[in-house]
C-alpha positions as CSV (number, residue, x, y, z in Angstrom):
1,M,-13.9,-36.7,-1.0
2,R,-14.4,-34.3,1.9
3,L,-15.6,-30.8,1.0
4,D,-15.5,-27.6,3.0
5,S,-19.0,-26.6,4.1
6,A,-18.6,-23.1,2.6
7,G,-18.7,-24.7,-0.8
8,L,-22.0,-26.6,-0.4
9,P,-24.3,-23.6,-1.5
10,F,-22.3,-23.2,-4.7
11,I,-22.3,-26.9,-5.5
12,A,-26.0,-27.2,-4.7
13,G,-26.9,-24.2,-6.7
14,A,-25.1,-25.4,-9.8
15,L,-26.7,-28.9,-9.5
16,G,-30.1,-27.3,-9.0
17,L,-29.7,-25.3,-12.2
18,A,-28.7,-28.5,-14.0
19,V,-31.8,-30.3,-12.8
20,V,-34.0,-27.4,-13.9
21,S,-32.2,-27.4,-17.3
22,A,-32.8,-31.1,-17.6
23,A,-36.5,-30.7,-16.9
24,A,-36.6,-28.1,-19.7
25,G,-34.7,-30.3,-22.1
26,T,-31.8,-27.9,-22.5
27,W,-29.0,-30.5,-22.4
28,M,-26.2,-28.1,-23.2
29,L,-27.1,-26.2,-20.0
30,V,-27.2,-29.4,-18.1
31,I,-23.6,-30.2,-19.2
32,A,-22.5,-26.6,-18.4
33,F,-24.0,-26.5,-14.9
34,G,-22.8,-30.0,-14.2
35,A,-19.3,-28.9,-15.1
36,L,-19.7,-25.9,-12.9
37,A,-20.7,-28.1,-10.0
38,A,-17.7,-30.3,-10.5
39,M,-15.4,-27.2,-10.6
40,F,-16.9,-25.9,-7.3
41,A,-16.4,-29.4,-5.8
42,F,-12.7,-29.3,-6.9
43,F,-12.2,-25.9,-5.5
44,F,-13.7,-26.6,-2.1
45,R,-12.0,-30.0,-1.7
46,D,-10.6,-30.6,1.8
47,P,-8.0,-33.3,1.7
48,E,-6.5,-34.9,4.9
49,R,-3.0,-33.8,5.8
50,M,-0.5,-35.3,8.2
51,P,1.3,-32.6,10.2
52,P,4.9,-33.5,11.0
53,A,6.1,-33.9,14.6
54,G,7.9,-31.1,16.3
55,V,7.2,-28.9,19.3
56,D,8.3,-25.5,17.9
57,V,7.6,-25.9,14.2
58,V,5.5,-23.5,12.2
59,L,3.5,-25.1,9.4
60,A,2.3,-23.6,6.1
61,P,-1.3,-22.5,6.7
62,A,-2.2,-23.0,3.0
63,D,-1.1,-24.6,-0.2
64,G,0.7,-22.3,-2.7
65,R,3.9,-20.6,-3.7
66,V,6.1,-18.5,-1.3
67,L,6.2,-14.9,-2.3
68,V,8.1,-13.5,0.7
69,A,10.4,-15.2,3.1
70,G,12.5,-12.9,5.3
71,P,12.3,-9.7,7.3
72,A,8.7,-8.5,7.4
73,V,7.6,-5.7,5.1
74,A,7.2,-2.8,7.5
75,T,4.0,-1.4,5.8
76,V,2.3,-4.8,6.0
77,A,3.4,-6.3,9.3
78,P,1.8,-5.9,12.7
79,P,3.5,-3.6,15.1
80,G,6.9,-4.9,16.3
81,T,9.7,-6.8,14.7
82,W,8.8,-9.9,12.7
83,Q,9.9,-12.3,10.0
84,Q,7.3,-12.8,7.3
85,I,6.3,-15.7,5.0
86,S,3.7,-14.9,2.4
87,I,2.0,-17.7,0.3
88,F,0.1,-17.0,-2.9
89,L,-2.8,-19.4,-3.7
90,S,-3.9,-19.9,-7.3
91,P,-7.4,-21.0,-8.1
92,M,-6.0,-24.6,-8.5
93,D,-4.6,-24.8,-5.0
94,V,-6.5,-26.2,-2.0
95,H,-8.0,-23.2,-0.3
96,V,-8.7,-24.7,3.2
97,N,-6.6,-22.9,5.7
98,R,-4.8,-24.5,8.7
99,I,-3.5,-23.4,12.0
100,P,0.3,-22.7,11.6
101,V,1.4,-23.4,15.2
102,S,0.0,-25.1,18.3
103,G,-1.1,-22.8,21.2
104,R,-3.9,-20.6,22.3
105,I,-5.7,-18.0,20.1
106,T,-5.4,-14.6,21.8
107,K,-6.9,-12.3,19.1
108,V,-9.1,-12.6,16.0
109,S,-10.0,-9.7,13.8
110,L,-11.6,-8.9,10.4
111,K,-10.6,-5.8,8.6
112,P,-12.6,-4.5,5.5
113,G,-10.6,-3.3,2.6
114,R,-9.9,-3.4,-1.1
115,F,-9.5,-6.3,-3.6
116,L,-6.1,-5.7,-5.1
117,P,-4.2,-8.6,-6.7
118,A,-3.1,-10.8,-3.8
119,Y,0.5,-11.0,-5.1
120,R,1.1,-7.2,-4.6
121,D,3.0,-6.1,-1.6
122,D,0.4,-3.6,-0.5
123,A,-2.4,-6.2,-0.6
124,G,-1.4,-7.3,2.9
125,S,-2.3,-3.8,4.3
126,E,-5.0,-2.6,1.8
127,N,-7.1,-5.7,1.1
128,E,-9.9,-7.1,3.2
129,R,-8.3,-9.6,5.6
130,S,-8.7,-11.6,8.8
131,E,-6.0,-12.1,11.3
132,I,-5.5,-14.6,14.2
133,W,-2.8,-14.3,16.9
134,I,-1.6,-17.5,18.5
135,D,0.4,-17.7,21.7
136,H,2.8,-20.6,21.6
137,D,4.5,-20.9,25.0
138,G,5.0,-17.2,25.2
139,R,5.9,-16.6,21.6
140,T,3.3,-15.1,19.2
141,V,2.6,-16.2,15.6
142,V,0.2,-14.2,13.5
143,A,-1.7,-15.7,10.5
144,R,-3.5,-13.5,8.1
145,Q,-6.0,-14.4,5.4
146,I,-6.0,-11.9,2.6
147,V,-8.6,-11.6,-0.2
148,G,-7.6,-11.0,-3.9
149,I,-9.3,-10.1,-7.1
150,L,-11.2,-13.3,-7.3
151,A,-11.3,-14.1,-3.5
152,R,-14.0,-11.8,-2.3
153,R,-14.5,-13.4,1.1
154,V,-12.5,-15.1,3.8
155,V,-14.1,-17.6,6.2
156,C,-12.4,-17.6,9.6
157,R,-13.8,-20.0,12.2
158,A,-11.1,-19.3,14.8
159,T,-12.3,-18.1,18.2
160,I,-10.5,-16.2,20.9
161,G,-9.4,-18.5,23.8
162,S,-9.4,-21.7,21.8
163,E,-6.6,-24.2,22.2
164,V,-5.4,-25.2,18.8
165,R,-2.9,-27.6,17.2
166,A,-0.7,-27.0,14.2
167,G,-2.5,-28.4,11.2
168,D,-6.0,-27.9,12.5
169,R,-8.5,-26.4,10.0
170,F,-9.7,-22.9,10.8
171,G,-11.2,-21.4,7.6
172,I,-11.1,-21.1,3.8
173,M,-10.6,-18.3,1.2
174,K,-12.8,-18.3,-1.9
175,F,-11.3,-18.3,-5.3
176,G,-7.6,-17.3,-5.2
177,S,-5.9,-15.3,-2.5
178,R,-2.9,-15.1,-0.1
179,M,-1.8,-16.1,3.4
180,D,0.7,-14.1,5.4
181,V,2.4,-15.6,8.5
182,F,4.5,-13.4,10.9
183,V,6.9,-15.1,13.3
184,P,9.3,-13.7,15.9
185,E,12.6,-12.3,14.8
186,A,14.4,-15.2,16.5
187,A,12.6,-17.8,14.4
188,T,14.5,-19.8,11.7
189,L,12.8,-19.8,8.3
190,T,12.9,-23.1,6.4
191,V,11.5,-21.9,3.1
192,K,12.6,-19.4,0.5
193,M,10.9,-17.3,-2.2
194,G,9.5,-19.5,-5.0
195,D,9.1,-22.7,-2.9
196,V,5.8,-24.6,-3.2
197,V,4.3,-25.5,0.1
198,R,1.4,-27.7,1.4
199,G,-0.9,-26.5,4.1
200,G,-0.6,-28.4,7.4
201,E,2.5,-30.3,6.2
202,T,5.3,-28.1,5.1
203,V,7.5,-26.6,7.9
204,I,8.0,-23.0,7.1
205,A,9.8,-21.9,10.3
206,V,11.1,-23.1,13.6
207,L,10.6,-20.8,16.6
208,G,13.6,-19.7,18.5
209,V,14.2,-19.2,22.2
210,K,11.5,-17.2,24.0
211,T,12.6,-13.6,24.9
212,Q,11.2,-11.0,27.3
213,K,9.8,-9.1,24.3
214,D,7.9,-12.2,23.1
215,T,6.3,-12.5,26.6
216,K,5.3,-8.8,26.6
217,D,3.8,-9.0,23.2
218,T,1.8,-12.0,24.1
219,K,0.4,-10.4,27.3
220,D,-0.5,-7.3,25.3
221,Q,-2.7,-9.4,23.1
222,S,-4.4,-11.4,25.8
């Protein structure tokens, strides 16, 4: 089973404590730390995914349940007019994050903040979060990693100027959190609130025709 590298220190630490406990003859602790290592391995699992074909499709960047699917919440969205898909990840979901749309990364940012429950509307604007902007043939898609009560850190490996494909891995969120995706107003959403999605496989939107506004917004972020 493939594991995300961010989980290796946690797994190694738990196994190390199990070894120390075994040397001390405290077998109950061996079992406890061994179980903890198994739990970390489960959380940081990184399964292979098969992105569907399609030029203008937007894929779910994470596993989880759809909280928002429709016009963007004004207090949360980037400047401009967007549609928003928000995905809540429970601790049981795969937490590896994937690029939602093919294109070129034009902006990457990390904003410090609070640790409110990730399902709250204001978590998208108040909590610590990272954000990547992707130019797909003149249309911009924004993906935002948001921490929660348990997820105290996001790992974002995206870099400005990189050419990416929908479904590529770009980071992970630790221990329960949320992903927001903002697509142009002309996009057609293909999920609804309450749907369960799989990162890198579920189509959550299809981009519409490029407009002059899309082109301007993309140039502003370059």
